[in-house]
N, C-alpha and C positions, 0 to 999 in steps of 0.2 A: 301194321307191320312192325315186327320186333327189330330194334336197332342192333346192329352188329356190335359184338363186344369190342372194346377199344384197347388200344395200346397206350399205356401210361408211360410217359417219359419224365423222369425226375431230374430237374435242372436246378443247380445251386450257384451258378456263376463261376464255377471252378474251371480249370483247364480241361476237364473232361466233359463239360457241358456241350461243347460243339460236337464232340464225338457222339454223345448221347443223342443229339438231334439228328446227326447224319445216319446213325444206325436205325433210329426210329423211322426216318424217312424211307430207308431201304426196306424195312419190314412192312411199312404201310403200302409201299408200291407193289410189293409181291403178294400181299394178302388182301388188299383193298380195305383194310380196317381203318377206322378213324383214329386220330391221335389226340390225346389230352396231355398237355404240358402242365406240370404241377411244380410250383415252388412253395416250400413250406417255411414259414417264419417260426423258428423255435420260440418257445415261451420266454427263454432268457434273452433271445435276440430282440423280440418285440418289446420287452420291457425289462430293464435290469433289476427291478424289484428292490432296490436298496432304499433303506430309510435313513436319510441324512440328517433328520431333525435333531438328533442328539448332539450334533457337533456345532449347532448354531447358537450363538449367544443370545441372551434375552435382549429384547429391544430391536434386534435385527431379524428375529425369527420370521415374522409374517412376510416381510418383503422378500427375504431370501427363499423361503419356501415357495412363494409364488414364482420366483425366477426359476427355481429348480423344477417346479411342475411344468413351467413353460418349456424348459430345455428338454425334459422327458417327452413332452408332447411332440416337439419338433423332431426329436430323435426317432420316435415311433413313426412319424410321417415319412421321414427320410428313408428309414428301413423298408417301409411298405413301398415307397416309390422305387427304391432299388430293386425290390422283388418284381414289381411290374415291368421295370426296364429289362430285367433278365428274361422274363416271359416274352416280352416284345421281340427281343433279339433272337430268342429261340424260335419263335413263330416265323420270323423273317427267314431263318435258315430252312425251315420246312416249306415255306412258300417258294423259295428259290429252287428247291428240289421238286417242285410241282405237286406237293401234297396239299389238296384243297380242304379236306375235312379235318380241321384242326381247331381245338378249343384250348383255352388257358384257364388255370385256376390258381389263385393265390390263397393259401391256407395259413392259419396260425395254429400252433400246437406241436404235437409230436408226430414225426414223419411216419413211424410205424402205425400209429393209430389212424393217421390219415389214409394210408394204404388199406388198412383193414376196413375202414368205412366204405370204401368204393370198390373193393375187390370183386364183388358179385358181378360187376359189369366189365371186368378186365380180363383180357386173354393173355397179356404179357406185360411185364414191368421192365422198363429199360433204365438202368442206373449206371453211373460211372464207378470204376473200381475204387477210386478215392475221391475225396471231396476237396474243399477249398485249400486244405493244407497239403495237396498232392506232392508238391515239390519238396516238402520237408518230411515226407513219410513214404519214400519209395519202397521200403521193405515191408510196409504194413498195409492191411486192408482198412478201408474206411469203416468206422464204427457203425454208420447207418447201413452200409451194405450188409454187414454181418447180421444186423438186427432184421433187415428186410428178408434176407434168405431164411433165417430161422422162423420168422413169423408168417411169411407169405404162403398162401395156398395155391398160387398160380406160378407158372414158370418165370424165372428172372433172367433177363438178358444183361450180362455185365459187359459194358462197352470197354474196349481197349482205349488207349490214349488218343489214337487217331483212326479214322475210318479208312478201310481199303476194301476193294471189291471182294465179295465172298463167292467162291466157286467150289471149294473143297471142304468137306465137313468130316471131322473125326469124332467118333462116338465111343465113349468109354463104357464098357459093359462089365459088371461084376456079378450079375445074377440076382442082385437085390431088387426090391420093388421099385425104388426110385429110378434106377437105370432102365428098367423095362418101361416105366412110364415115359422116360425120355424117348425111347424108341417109338412108343405109341404116338407121342407128340409129332415126331418126324413123319410118321406114316399118315397122319390125318391133316397136317398143316400144309397149305400151299406155299408156305415160306421155303420149304425144302425141295420143291419140285424143280427138277433139272439140275440139281447140285450133285456133285460126286460125293458119295458117302462111304466111309470105311468104318467098320465095327471092330473094335479091338478089346480083347481081354488080356490083362497083364497078370501073369502068375503061372502056375503049373497047368499043363494041358490035361486036366482031369476030365472024366466023362461028364461030370456036372458042368464044368466050364464050357465044354464043347456043346452040350445040350442047350445051355443058356444062349450061347452065341448063335446056334442054329435057330432057336425060337425067335431071336431078334431079326435074323436075316429073313426068315419066312414071313414075319409080320410086315417087313418093308416090301418084300417081293409081292405080297398080296395087294399092296397099295401102289404097285407099279414102280417101285424104287429098287434098282439093282445095287446091292451093297457088297463091297469086298469085305472079307473077314480075316482076322489073324489072332493068334494067341502068342504072346511074347513074354519071355521070362524077365524078371526084374521087379523093381518097385514102381507102382503105378505113376507117382508124380514124376519120377525120372524118365521112364519110358515114354509116357504120353508127352512130356515136355520136349523130349528129343524128336519125337515124331512130328509135333506141331512145327518145329523149326526146320527140320531137315526135309520133310516131304515136298513142299511145306503145305500145311493146312491153314485155312482162313477162319475157321470157327471150330470150337470144341463144345460138344454137348455131353453132359454127364448128369448122373443123379446127384442131388445135393448131399445125400447121406450114403455112407458105406453100408455094406451088408452085415450089420450087427445091431443088436438092440441098444447097446451103449451109444452108438453114433446116431440113433434115432432122436436123441435129445439135443445134439449140437451139430454144427456143420462137420461133416466127415473130415478127417485129417487130410486125406488125399485131395478133397475138394478145396480146402483152405490153402494147401500148398500150391495147387494149380492156379488158383486165383492170384496168389502173390506173385508167381513167376511167369505166368503165361502172358505173351505179348499180343495174343489175338482175343477176340471176344469169346466169352464163355456163357453158354445157356445152362442154367441149373434148374432141375426139375425135382420136386419132392416126390 
């Protein structure tokens, strides 16, 4: 029997880690998918790689080098122990939420390379909007988040700072390939069953825009999901942001890239703006 594709939750011990776990538990409960908690020790974190021998006077070199080597070894062990503690705390949160099928993995190296290595067995990646420096970078995205979104071939669920029940979903439609793939994800995933869905296109109500919106609505209808639709004037990041706060919506789903060839190389400008400002979770689909 083939094992079901898993949800990967990336935890780093930051303020967002508990939210990542809570959202991963919610996703697992609705989909039945197993969860793998991953903490990655960066190469610099695992070993500072500094050569201090040039500052040591002759005669004291051997003894001091041995002491420094011992300090580095202890530092490496402490960092690994911290990583295991982060994973144990994260697992406890999922256990408390009633999620039984949970594994943990402590890796060393680059986070994006780690995700690429395991992606074939992954259905969704859950990551916090910002990392350990969250309180000092409220207006910025975490660098790892941007790299994960650029490099990942699977949907990325960007957790908000705190979990709240999810009942209403806003979907941004721009007619591009990634936004239609987002609609396909909603249509086929049990994650969205029973949730209220609204499809919104921001811009001019052209025939092309109406056709794209209708394609999206029909795709969801065929999957048994009734979705409201709207075309609203304005700038996407402004309009979608107001809708999320005023409606309110609990989750935003959108394509990771805008409808242009230039944006196929980087995170779309609207996507980046929404990630920076949005106070609810965002699901990004390539």
